[in-house]
C-alpha positions as a Markdown table, in Angstrom:
| # | Residue | x | y | z |
|---|---|---|---|---|
| 1 | Unk | 138.3 | 118.0 | 117.0 |
| 2 | Unk | 137.8 | 117.9 | 113.3 |
| 3 | Unk | 136.5 | 114.4 | 113.5 |
| 4 | Unk | 134.0 | 115.4 | 116.1 |
| 5 | Unk | 132.8 | 118.4 | 114.0 |
| 6 | Unk | 132.5 | 116.0 | 111.0 |
| 7 | Unk | 130.6 | 113.6 | 113.0 |
| 8 | Unk | 128.1 | 116.2 | 114.4 |
| 9 | Unk | 127.7 | 117.7 | 110.8 |
| 10 | Unk | 126.8 | 114.2 | 109.4 |
| 11 | Unk | 124.5 | 113.7 | 112.4 |
| 12 | Unk | 122.6 | 116.7 | 111.8 |
| 13 | Unk | 122.3 | 116.1 | 108.0 |
| 14 | Unk | 120.9 | 112.5 | 108.8 |
| 15 | Unk | 118.5 | 114.1 | 111.2 |
| 16 | Unk | 117.3 | 116.5 | 108.5 |
| 17 | Unk | 117.2 | 113.8 | 105.9 |
| 18 | Unk | 114.8 | 111.8 | 108.1 |
| 19 | Unk | 112.5 | 114.8 | 108.0 |
| 20 | Unk | 110.3 | 115.1 | 105.0 |
| 21 | Unk | 109.2 | 118.2 | 103.1 |
| 22 | Unk | 105.4 | 119.1 | 103.0 |
| 23 | Unk | 105.6 | 118.1 | 99.3 |
| 24 | Unk | 106.9 | 114.7 | 99.7 |
| 25 | Unk | 104.9 | 114.1 | 102.8 |
| 26 | Unk | 101.6 | 114.8 | 100.7 |
| 27 | Unk | 103.1 | 112.8 | 97.7 |
| 28 | Unk | 103.6 | 109.7 | 99.8 |
| 29 | Unk | 100.0 | 109.5 | 101.0 |
| 30 | Unk | 98.6 | 110.5 | 97.6 |
| 31 | Unk | 100.5 | 107.7 | 95.9 |
| 32 | Unk | 99.5 | 105.2 | 98.4 |
| 33 | Unk | 95.8 | 106.4 | 98.1 |
| 34 | Unk | 96.0 | 106.3 | 94.3 |
| 35 | Unk | 97.4 | 102.8 | 94.4 |
| 36 | Unk | 94.5 | 101.6 | 96.8 |
| 37 | Unk | 91.9 | 103.4 | 94.7 |
| 38 | Unk | 93.2 | 102.0 | 91.4 |
| 39 | Unk | 93.3 | 98.5 | 92.7 |
| 40 | Unk | 89.7 | 98.6 | 93.8 |
| 41 | Unk | 88.7 | 100.4 | 90.6 |
| 42 | Unk | 90.6 | 97.8 | 88.6 |
| 43 | Unk | 88.6 | 94.9 | 90.0 |
| 44 | Unk | 85.3 | 96.5 | 89.6 |
| 45 | Unk | 86.3 | 97.6 | 86.0 |
| 46 | Unk | 87.2 | 94.2 | 85.2 |
| 47 | Unk | 83.9 | 92.6 | 86.4 |
| 48 | Unk | 81.9 | 95.3 | 84.7 |
| 49 | Unk | 83.8 | 94.9 | 81.3 |
| 50 | Unk | 83.5 | 91.2 | 81.3 |
| 51 | Unk | 79.8 | 91.3 | 82.1 |
| 52 | Unk | 79.2 | 93.8 | 79.4 |
| 53 | Unk | 81.1 | 91.7 | 76.9 |
| 54 | Unk | 79.1 | 88.6 | 77.8 |
| 55 | Unk | 75.9 | 90.5 | 77.8 |
| 56 | Unk | 76.5 | 91.7 | 74.1 |
| 57 | Unk | 77.6 | 88.2 | 73.2 |
| 58 | Unk | 74.6 | 86.5 | 74.8 |
| 59 | Unk | 72.3 | 88.9 | 73.0 |
| 60 | Unk | 73.9 | 88.0 | 69.7 |
| 61 | Unk | 73.6 | 84.2 | 70.4 |
| 62 | Unk | 69.9 | 84.6 | 71.3 |
| 63 | Unk | 69.4 | 86.5 | 68.0 |
| 64 | Unk | 71.1 | 83.9 | 66.1 |
| 65 | Unk | 69.0 | 81.2 | 67.8 |
| 66 | Unk | 65.7 | 82.8 | 66.6 |
| 67 | Unk | 67.0 | 83.2 | 63.1 |
| 68 | Unk | 68.1 | 79.4 | 63.0 |
| 69 | Unk | 64.9 | 78.0 | 64.4 |
| 70 | Unk | 62.9 | 80.2 | 61.8 |
| 71 | Unk | 65.3 | 79.0 | 59.0 |
| 72 | Unk | 64.8 | 75.3 | 60.1 |
| 73 | Unk | 61.1 | 75.6 | 59.9 |
| 74 | Unk | 61.1 | 76.8 | 56.4 |
| 75 | Unk | 64.3 | 74.6 | 55.2 |
| 76 | Unk | 64.3 | 71.2 | 56.8 |
| 77 | Unk | 67.8 | 70.6 | 55.5 |
| 78 | Unk | 69.2 | 72.9 | 58.1 |
| 79 | Unk | 68.2 | 70.2 | 60.7 |
| 80 | Unk | 70.8 | 67.9 | 59.3 |
| 81 | Unk | 73.7 | 70.3 | 60.5 |
| 82 | Unk | 75.2 | 68.0 | 63.1 |
| 83 | Unk | 78.6 | 69.4 | 63.4 |
| 84 | Unk | 80.1 | 72.7 | 64.0 |
| 85 | Unk | 81.4 | 74.2 | 60.8 |
| 86 | Unk | 81.3 | 77.5 | 59.1 |
| 87 | Unk | 77.8 | 78.0 | 60.4 |
| 88 | Unk | 79.1 | 78.0 | 63.8 |
| 89 | Unk | 76.1 | 75.9 | 65.2 |
| 90 | Unk | 74.9 | 72.2 | 65.3 |
| 91 | Unk | 71.5 | 70.5 | 65.7 |
| 92 | Unk | 71.2 | 67.3 | 67.4 |
| 93 | Unk | 68.0 | 65.2 | 67.2 |
| 94 | Unk | 66.6 | 64.3 | 70.5 |
| 95 | Unk | 64.9 | 61.1 | 71.6 |
| 96 | Unk | 61.1 | 61.1 | 72.2 |
| 97 | Unk | 59.7 | 62.8 | 75.2 |
| 98 | Unk | 59.6 | 66.1 | 76.7 |
| 99 | Unk | 62.7 | 68.3 | 76.7 |
| 100 | Unk | 63.6 | 71.8 | 78.1 |
| 101 | Unk | 63.3 | 74.7 | 75.7 |
| 102 | Unk | 65.1 | 77.2 | 78.0 |
| 103 | Unk | 68.6 | 78.8 | 77.2 |
| 104 | Unk | 71.8 | 77.6 | 78.8 |
| 105 | Unk | 74.8 | 79.7 | 78.1 |
| 106 | Unk | 78.3 | 78.8 | 79.3 |
| 107 | Unk | 82.0 | 79.3 | 78.4 |
| 108 | Unk | 84.1 | 76.4 | 77.0 |
| 109 | Unk | 87.0 | 75.5 | 74.9 |
| 110 | Unk | 86.4 | 74.3 | 71.3 |
| 111 | Unk | 88.6 | 73.1 | 68.6 |
| 112 | Unk | 88.2 | 75.3 | 65.6 |
| 113 | Unk | 89.5 | 73.6 | 62.4 |
| 114 | Unk | 89.7 | 76.8 | 60.5 |
| 115 | Unk | 92.2 | 78.1 | 63.1 |
| 116 | Unk | 93.7 | 74.6 | 63.9 |
| 117 | Unk | 93.7 | 75.6 | 67.6 |
| 118 | Unk | 91.4 | 75.5 | 70.6 |
| 119 | Unk | 89.7 | 78.8 | 71.3 |
| 120 | Unk | 87.6 | 80.2 | 74.0 |
| 121 | Unk | 83.9 | 80.2 | 73.0 |
| 122 | Unk | 80.6 | 81.1 | 74.4 |
| 123 | Unk | 78.0 | 78.4 | 73.8 |
| 124 | Unk | 74.2 | 78.8 | 73.8 |
| 125 | Unk | 72.4 | 75.5 | 74.2 |
| 126 | Unk | 68.7 | 75.2 | 73.8 |
| 127 | Unk | 65.8 | 72.8 | 72.7 |
| 128 | Unk | 63.2 | 73.4 | 70.1 |
| 129 | Unk | 60.3 | 71.5 | 68.4 |
| 130 | Unk | 60.0 | 71.2 | 64.7 |
| 131 | Unk | 57.1 | 69.0 | 63.2 |
| 132 | Unk | 56.6 | 67.3 | 66.7 |
| 133 | Unk | 60.1 | 66.3 | 66.9 |
| 134 | Unk | 62.5 | 67.8 | 69.6 |
| 135 | Unk | 66.0 | 69.1 | 68.5 |
| 136 | Unk | 69.0 | 70.4 | 70.5 |
| 137 | Unk | 70.5 | 73.5 | 69.1 |
| 138 | Unk | 74.1 | 74.7 | 70.1 |
| 139 | Unk | 75.4 | 77.9 | 68.9 |
| 140 | Unk | 79.0 | 79.0 | 69.7 |
| 141 | Unk | 80.9 | 82.3 | 69.1 |
| 142 | Unk | 84.5 | 83.2 | 69.9 |
| 143 | Unk | 84.9 | 85.2 | 73.1 |
| 144 | Unk | 87.7 | 87.4 | 74.5 |
| 145 | Unk | 90.5 | 85.4 | 75.9 |
| 146 | Unk | 90.4 | 86.2 | 79.7 |
| 147 | Unk | 94.1 | 86.0 | 80.2 |
| 148 | Unk | 94.6 | 88.4 | 77.4 |
| 149 | Unk | 91.9 | 90.7 | 78.7 |
| 150 | Unk | 93.4 | 90.7 | 82.3 |
| 151 | Unk | 96.8 | 91.4 | 80.7 |
| 152 | Unk | 95.6 | 94.3 | 78.6 |
| 153 | Unk | 93.6 | 95.7 | 81.6 |
| 154 | Unk | 96.7 | 95.4 | 83.8 |
| 155 | Unk | 98.9 | 97.2 | 81.4 |
| 156 | Unk | 96.3 | 100.0 | 80.9 |
| 157 | Unk | 96.0 | 100.3 | 84.6 |
| 158 | Unk | 99.8 | 100.4 | 85.0 |
| 159 | Unk | 100.0 | 103.1 | 82.5 |
| 160 | Unk | 97.2 | 104.9 | 84.1 |
| 161 | Unk | 98.9 | 104.6 | 87.5 |
| 162 | Unk | 102.1 | 106.0 | 86.2 |
| 163 | Unk | 100.3 | 108.9 | 84.5 |
| 164 | Unk | 98.4 | 109.7 | 87.6 |
| 165 | Unk | 101.7 | 109.7 | 89.7 |
| 166 | Unk | 103.4 | 111.8 | 87.2 |
| 167 | Unk | 100.3 | 114.2 | 87.2 |
| 168 | Unk | 100.5 | 114.4 | 91.0 |
| 169 | Unk | 104.3 | 115.0 | 90.9 |
| 170 | Unk | 103.6 | 117.9 | 88.5 |
| 171 | Unk | 100.9 | 119.2 | 90.4 |
| 172 | Unk | 102.9 | 119.1 | 93.7 |
| 173 | Unk | 105.9 | 120.6 | 91.9 |
| 174 | Unk | 104.1 | 123.6 | 90.3 |
| 175 | Unk | 100.5 | 124.0 | 91.6 |
| 176 | Unk | 101.3 | 123.1 | 95.4 |
| 177 | Unk | 104.4 | 124.9 | 95.3 |
| 178 | Unk | 102.9 | 128.1 | 94.0 |
| 179 | Unk | 100.1 | 127.6 | 96.5 |
| 180 | Unk | 102.5 | 127.2 | 99.4 |
| 181 | Unk | 104.8 | 130.0 | 98.3 |
| 182 | Unk | 103.6 | 132.5 | 100.8 |
| 183 | Unk | 104.1 | 130.1 | 103.6 |
| 184 | Unk | 107.9 | 129.6 | 102.6 |
| 185 | Unk | 108.1 | 133.5 | 102.3 |
| 186 | Unk | 106.8 | 133.8 | 106.0 |
| 187 | Unk | 109.3 | 131.1 | 107.0 |
| 188 | Unk | 112.2 | 132.8 | 105.5 |
| 189 | Unk | 111.2 | 136.0 | 107.3 |
| 190 | Unk | 111.2 | 134.2 | 110.5 |
| 191 | Unk | 114.7 | 132.8 | 109.8 |
| 192 | Unk | 116.0 | 136.2 | 109.2 |
| 193 | Unk | 114.2 | 137.8 | 112.1 |
| 194 | Unk | 116.1 | 138.4 | 115.3 |
| 195 | Unk | 114.6 | 139.7 | 118.4 |
| 196 | Unk | 115.7 | 143.3 | 119.2 |
| 197 | Unk | 117.3 | 143.7 | 115.9 |
| 198 | Unk | 116.8 | 146.9 | 113.8 |
| 199 | Unk | 115.1 | 144.8 | 111.1 |
| 200 | Unk | 111.5 | 144.1 | 111.9 |
| 201 | Unk | 109.1 | 141.5 | 110.7 |
| 202 | Unk | 107.3 | 143.0 | 107.8 |
| 203 | Unk | 103.9 | 141.9 | 106.6 |
| 204 | Unk | 103.1 | 141.3 | 102.9 |
| 205 | Unk | 99.7 | 141.4 | 101.2 |
| 206 | Unk | 98.8 | 137.8 | 101.0 |
| 207 | Unk | 96.1 | 136.5 | 98.6 |
| 208 | Unk | 95.4 | 133.5 | 100.6 |
| 209 | Unk | 93.3 | 134.0 | 103.8 |
| 210 | Unk | 94.9 | 131.4 | 106.1 |
| 211 | Unk | 98.4 | 132.8 | 105.3 |
| 212 | Unk | 97.2 | 136.2 | 105.9 |
| 213 | Unk | 95.8 | 135.2 | 109.2 |
| 214 | Unk | 99.0 | 133.4 | 110.0 |
| 215 | Unk | 101.2 | 136.5 | 109.2 |
| 216 | Unk | 98.8 | 138.7 | 111.1 |
| 217 | Unk | 99.1 | 136.5 | 114.2 |
| 218 | Unk | 102.9 | 136.2 | 113.9 |
| 219 | Unk | 103.3 | 139.9 | 113.5 |
| 220 | Unk | 101.0 | 140.6 | 116.6 |
| 221 | Unk | 103.1 | 138.1 | 118.6 |
| 222 | Unk | 106.4 | 139.5 | 117.5 |
| 223 | Unk | 105.3 | 143.0 | 118.4 |
| 224 | Unk | 104.4 | 141.9 | 121.9 |
| 225 | Unk | 107.8 | 140.1 | 122.3 |
| 226 | Unk | 109.6 | 143.2 | 121.0 |
| 227 | Unk | 107.7 | 145.5 | 123.4 |
| 228 | Unk | 108.4 | 143.0 | 126.5 |
| 229 | Unk | 112.0 | 142.6 | 125.4 |
| 230 | Unk | 112.5 | 146.5 | 125.1 |
| 231 | Unk | 110.9 | 146.8 | 128.7 |
| 232 | Unk | 113.2 | 144.2 | 130.1 |
| 233 | Unk | 116.3 | 146.0 | 128.5 |
| 234 | Unk | 115.2 | 149.4 | 129.8 |
| 235 | Unk | 114.6 | 147.8 | 133.3 |
| 236 | Unk | 118.0 | 146.2 | 133.4 |
| 237 | Unk | 119.6 | 149.4 | 132.2 |
| 238 | Unk | 117.8 | 151.6 | 134.5 |
| 239 | Unk | 118.1 | 149.3 | 137.6 |
| 240 | Unk | 122.0 | 149.0 | 136.8 |
| 241 | Unk | 122.2 | 152.8 | 136.7 |
| 242 | Unk | 120.2 | 153.3 | 139.9 |
| 243 | Unk | 122.2 | 150.7 | 141.7 |
| 244 | Unk | 125.5 | 152.2 | 141.2 |
| 245 | Unk | 125.3 | 155.0 | 143.5 |
| 246 | Unk | 123.8 | 153.1 | 146.6 |
| 247 | Unk | 126.5 | 150.4 | 146.0 |
| 248 | Unk | 129.3 | 152.8 | 145.9 |
| 249 | Unk | 128.0 | 154.6 | 149.1 |
| 250 | Unk | 127.5 | 151.4 | 151.0 |
| 251 | Unk | 131.0 | 150.1 | 150.0 |
| 252 | Unk | 132.6 | 153.4 | 150.9 |
| 253 | Unk | 130.9 | 153.6 | 154.3 |
| 254 | Unk | 132.0 | 150.0 | 155.1 |
| 255 | Unk | 135.6 | 150.9 | 154.3 |
| 256 | Unk | 135.3 | 153.9 | 156.6 |
| 257 | Unk | 133.7 | 151.8 | 159.4 |
| 258 | Unk | 136.6 | 149.4 | 159.2 |
| 259 | Unk | 139.1 | 152.2 | 159.3 |
| 260 | Unk | 137.7 | 153.6 | 162.5 |
| 261 | Unk | 139.2 | 150.9 | 164.7 |
| 262 | Unk | 137.9 | 149.3 | 167.9 |
| 263 | Unk | 136.5 | 146.4 | 166.0 |
| 264 | Unk | 137.0 | 142.8 | 167.0 |
| 265 | Unk | 138.4 | 140.3 | 164.5 |
| 266 | Unk | 135.3 | 138.5 | 164.2 |
| 267 | Unk | 133.4 | 141.8 | 163.4 |
| 268 | Unk | 136.0 | 142.6 | 160.8 |
| 269 | Unk | 135.5 | 139.2 | 159.1 |
| 270 | Unk | 131.8 | 139.7 | 159.0 |
| 271 | Unk | 132.2 | 143.2 | 157.5 |
| 272 | Unk | 134.6 | 141.9 | 155.0 |
| 273 | Unk | 132.0 | 139.2 | 153.8 |
| 274 | Unk | 129.5 | 142.1 | 153.4 |
| 275 | Unk | 132.2 | 144.0 | 151.5 |
| 276 | Unk | 132.9 | 141.1 | 149.2 |
| 277 | Unk | 129.1 | 140.7 | 148.5 |
| 278 | Unk | 128.9 | 144.3 | 147.7 |
| 279 | Unk | 131.9 | 144.1 | 145.3 |
| 280 | Unk | 130.1 | 141.2 | 143.6 |
| 281 | Unk | 127.1 | 143.2 | 143.3 |
| 282 | Unk | 129.1 | 145.9 | 141.7 |
| 283 | Unk | 130.7 | 143.5 | 139.3 |
| 284 | Unk | 127.3 | 142.2 | 138.3 |
| 285 | Unk | 125.9 | 145.7 | 137.9 |
| 286 | Unk | 128.9 | 146.6 | 135.8 |
| 287 | Unk | 128.4 | 143.6 | 133.5 |
| 288 | Unk | 124.7 | 144.2 | 133.1 |
| 289 | Unk | 125.5 | 147.7 | 132.1 |
| 290 | Unk | 128.1 | 146.5 | 129.6 |
| 291 | Unk | 125.5 | 144.0 | 128.1 |
| 292 | Unk | 122.9 | 146.7 | 127.9 |
| 293 | Unk | 125.3 | 148.9 | 126.1 |
| 294 | Unk | 126.4 | 146.0 | 123.6 |
| 295 | Unk | 122.7 | 145.1 | 122.9 |
| 296 | Unk | 121.9 | 148.9 | 122.3 |
| 297 | Unk | 124.9 | 149.1 | 120.0 |
| 298 | Unk | 126.3 | 152.0 | 121.8 |
| 299 | Unk | 129.9 | 151.0 | 120.8 |
| 300 | Unk | 129.9 | 152.2 | 117.3 |
| 301 | Unk | 133.4 | 153.5 | 116.7 |
| 302 | Unk | 135.8 | 151.0 | 115.1 |
| 303 | Unk | 139.5 | 150.5 | 114.3 |
| 304 | Unk | 141.8 | 147.9 | 113.5 |
| 305 | Unk | 142.6 | 146.1 | 116.8 |
| 306 | Unk | 146.0 | 144.5 | 117.2 |
| 307 | Unk | 145.0 | 141.5 | 119.5 |
| 308 | Unk | 148.6 | 140.3 | 120.0 |
| 309 | Unk | 149.2 | 143.5 | 121.8 |
| 310 | Unk | 145.9 | 143.4 | 123.6 |
| 311 | Unk | 146.8 | 140.0 | 125.1 |
| 312 | Unk | 150.4 | 141.0 | 126.1 |
| 313 | Unk | 149.0 | 144.1 | 127.9 |
| 314 | Unk | 146.2 | 142.2 | 129.7 |
| 315 | Unk | 148.6 | 139.3 | 130.8 |
| 316 | Unk | 150.7 | 142.0 | 132.4 |
| 317 | Unk | 147.7 | 143.5 | 134.2 |
| 318 | Unk | 146.7 | 140.2 | 135.4 |
| 319 | Unk | 150.0 | 139.3 | 136.8 |
| 320 | Unk | 149.0 | 139.4 | 140.4 |
| 321 | Unk | 146.0 | 137.2 | 139.7 |
| 322 | Unk | 148.2 | 134.8 | 137.9 |
| 323 | Unk | 150.7 | 134.6 | 140.9 |
| 324 | Unk | 147.7 | 134.2 | 143.3 |
| 325 | Unk | 146.4 | 131.3 | 141.4 |
| 326 | Unk | 149.8 | 129.9 | 140.7 |
| 327 | Unk | 149.0 | 129.2 | 137.1 |
| 328 | Unk | 151.4 | 129.4 | 134.1 |
| 329 | Unk | 150.3 | 131.5 | 131.1 |
| 330 | Unk | 152.0 | 130.9 | 127.9 |
| 331 | Unk | 151.5 | 133.0 | 124.9 |
| 332 | Unk | 152.2 | 131.3 | 121.4 |
| 333 | Unk | 152.2 | 134.0 | 118.6 |
| 334 | Unk | 152.1 | 132.1 | 115.3 |
| 335 | Unk | 151.0 | 135.3 | 113.5 |
| 336 | Unk | 149.3 | 138.6 | 114.0 |
| 337 | Unk | 145.7 | 138.6 | 114.4 |
| 338 | Unk | 144.0 | 142.0 | 113.5 |
| 339 | Unk | 140.3 | 142.7 | 113.4 |
| 340 | Unk | 138.3 | 145.9 | 112.8 |
| 341 | Unk | 136.0 | 146.5 | 115.8 |
| 342 | Unk | 135.4 | 148.8 | 118.7 |
| 343 | Unk | 138.8 | 148.7 | 120.8 |
| 344 | Unk | 137.0 | 148.9 | 124.2 |
| 345 | Unk | 134.8 | 145.9 | 123.2 |
| 346 | Unk | 137.9 | 144.0 | 122.1 |
| 347 | Unk | 139.6 | 144.5 | 125.5 |
| 348 | Unk | 136.5 | 143.4 | 127.3 |
| 349 | Unk | 136.3 | 140.3 | 125.0 |
| 350 | Unk | 139.9 | 139.3 | 125.8 |
| 351 | Unk | 139.8 | 140.2 | 129.3 |
| 352 | Unk | 136.7 | 138.1 | 130.1 |
| 353 | Unk | 138.2 | 135.0 | 128.2 |
| 354 | Unk | 141.5 | 135.6 | 129.9 |
| 355 | Unk | 140.2 | 136.0 | 133.3 |
| 356 | Unk | 137.8 | 133.2 | 133.0 |
| 357 | Unk | 140.6 | 130.8 | 132.1 |
| 358 | Unk | 142.7 | 132.0 | 134.9 |
| 359 | Unk | 140.1 | 131.9 | 137.7 |
| 360 | Unk | 138.8 | 128.5 | 136.7 |
| 361 | Unk | 142.3 | 126.8 | 136.5 |
| 362 | Unk | 143.7 | 124.8 | 139.3 |
| 363 | Unk | 147.0 | 125.7 | 140.9 |
| 364 | Unk | 150.2 | 124.9 | 138.9 |
| 365 | Unk | 148.2 | 124.3 | 135.8 |
| 366 | Unk | 148.7 | 125.9 | 132.4 |
| 367 | Unk | 146.7 | 128.5 | 130.5 |
| 368 | Unk | 147.7 | 128.5 | 126.7 |
| 369 | Unk | 147.1 | 131.4 | 124.3 |
| 370 | Unk | 147.6 | 130.5 | 120.7 |
| 371 | Unk | 147.4 | 133.4 | 118.2 |
| 372 | Unk | 147.3 | 133.0 | 114.4 |
| 373 | Unk | 146.5 | 135.5 | 111.5 |
| 374 | Unk | 142.9 | 134.2 | 111.4 |
| 375 | Unk | 142.1 | 133.2 | 114.9 |
| 376 | Unk | 143.2 | 133.0 | 118.5 |
| 377 | Unk | 142.4 | 130.3 | 121.1 |
| 378 | Unk | 142.4 | 130.3 | 124.9 |
| 379 | Unk | 142.8 | 127.0 | 126.6 |
| 380 | Unk | 143.0 | 125.9 | 130.2 |
| 381 | Unk | 143.2 | 122.5 | 131.5 |
| 382 | Unk | 140.1 | 120.5 | 132.7 |
| 383 | Unk | 138.6 | 117.1 | 133.1 |
| 384 | Unk | 135.0 | 117.6 | 132.3 |
| 385 | Unk | 133.5 | 119.4 | 129.2 |
| 386 | Unk | 131.2 | 122.3 | 130.0 |
| 387 | Unk | 127.4 | 122.0 | 128.9 |
| 388 | Unk | 127.4 | 123.9 | 125.6 |
| 389 | Unk | 123.6 | 124.4 | 126.0 |
| 390 | Unk | 124.0 | 126.5 | 129.0 |
| 391 | Unk | 127.5 | 128.0 | 129.3 |
| 392 | Unk | 126.4 | 131.2 | 127.4 |
| 393 | Unk | 123.2 | 131.6 | 129.3 |
| 394 | Unk | 123.3 | 134.7 | 131.6 |
| 395 | Unk | 123.9 | 133.9 | 135.5 |
| 396 | Unk | 124.6 | 130.3 | 134.7 |
| 397 | Unk | 127.6 | 129.4 | 136.8 |
| 398 | Unk | 127.5 | 125.7 | 136.8 |
| 399 | Unk | 130.4 | 124.4 | 138.9 |
| 400 | Unk | 132.2 | 127.9 | 138.9 |
| 401 | Unk | 133.2 | 129.8 | 142.0 |
| 402 | Unk | 130.5 | 131.4 | 144.1 |
| 403 | Unk | 132.1 | 134.8 | 143.4 |
| 404 | Unk | 131.6 | 134.5 | 139.7 |
| 405 | Unk | 128.8 | 136.6 | 138.1 |
| 406 | Unk | 127.8 | 134.1 | 135.5 |
| 407 | Unk | 128.0 | 137.1 | 132.8 |
| 408 | Unk | 131.6 | 136.8 | 131.5 |
| 409 | Unk | 131.0 | 134.4 | 128.7 |
| 410 | Unk | 127.5 | 135.9 | 127.7 |
| 411 | Unk | 129.1 | 139.2 | 127.3 |
| 412 | Unk | 131.8 | 137.6 | 125.1 |
| 413 | Unk | 129.1 | 136.0 | 123.0 |
| 414 | Unk | 127.1 | 139.3 | 122.8 |
| 415 | Unk | 130.2 | 141.1 | 121.5 |
| 416 | Unk | 130.9 | 138.5 | 118.8 |
| 417 | Unk | 127.2 | 138.7 | 117.8 |
| 418 | Unk | 127.6 | 142.3 | 117.0 |
| 419 | Unk | 130.0 | 141.5 | 114.2 |
| 420 | Unk | 129.0 | 139.1 | 111.3 |
| 421 | Unk | 132.5 | 138.4 | 110.3 |
| 422 | Unk | 133.6 | 136.9 | 113.5 |
| 423 | Unk | 132.9 | 133.5 | 115.1 |
| 424 | Unk | 133.0 | 132.4 | 118.8 |
| 425 | Unk | 132.8 | 128.9 | 119.9 |
| 426 | Unk | 133.8 | 126.4 | 122.7 |
| 427 | Unk | 135.3 | 123.0 | 122.5 |
| 428 | Unk | 136.7 | 120.4 | 124.8 |
| 429 | Unk | 139.9 | 118.7 | 123.8 |
| 430 | Unk | 142.1 | 117.8 | 126.7 |
| 431 | Unk | 140.9 | 121.0 | 128.3 |
| 432 | Unk | 138.6 | 124.0 | 127.7 |
| 433 | Unk | 139.2 | 125.8 | 124.4 |
| 434 | Unk | 137.6 | 129.0 | 123.7 |
| 435 | Unk | 138.3 | 130.2 | 120.0 |
| 436 | Unk | 137.5 | 133.5 | 118.3 |
| 437 | Unk | 138.0 | 133.5 | 114.5 |
| 438 | Unk | 137.6 | 135.9 | 111.7 |
| 439 | Unk | 135.3 | 134.7 | 108.8 |
């Protein structure tokens, strides 16, 4: 049983872990969206930066070209600069004929003696004419290493991404939590709310319109449900009270009719069937009245109830039923179980559980009652576990006897629900076990 409970607890915990909170749900998609946006933005940003850098470099090269050509016109010695040096340009004499004087700008690698290394350069190549002779002018300037630029941009983007994610986390943690606080307040109220309980669903003055509308609609829905629930309870109680007298009269007249004599055996059997049906109706009526009283909290007087004594008394009262069903009832008193509650309800609780175990046991089977200082358990033998989703529903009889009212276990559960310090549960372990424990 302990292993089964542990398994169920782990299964429930795992199921809850699979469900994400609103904060984590929004964060997940925000992070993915930010990652996509930053990826696209990074590509565009890189292209724009490179173009802007090259545009500035090209403007500088074109400006240098104009200065060099003007200087060559006034100082012919400049035309003899045929290697790249400190001046960062060279002039090559071209053979006769016509040559292009347009600008060609491109990237290249160039050995720089001053740095004793190859460097990335931007070269402007053009032609110009001086005193009827065509010359080729090549000007270079160092450029940004693209690999370094890409690395720098990548580092900047990673830092930006981390900063944005942290910002979103902080916004989710503080801003969204504050914005959604009214929702969690409403959710907590719904958790604590119980239909028909004295504590009603109270509205708060919400500052956010959507949450105010939600709370207004919830309050209206709960008020309708409360009204329907109250009407149903009153109907059940009134119907049960009104049925008492006709059922008693009908049952009494049937007994008088049977006592008059002159009836055949077949007629007596049919009358007995009708009498049994009336008796079942009386039991249902009595159970409905009991449920109505329990739910209306009409059993207020409480005292310390000695459950060991209650069990012994009821086992004696059910002696004829025990003999009729040919079952063995064993009481194992491992301590004294006492609980402060209404004594009449305590007797009803034990009576329904004990009678349920006896009636639904097969002949020559065993009914065990185990009593400890903190709990008691009633166990009867069985082969198939009951469906825990339905056994506490009213009028649900499953494979029970046709004479069962289907209200015994719901009454037990309603009694236990009245007391917050008592727990009632069903389990199946080589038999049906109904346990009531003090918390």
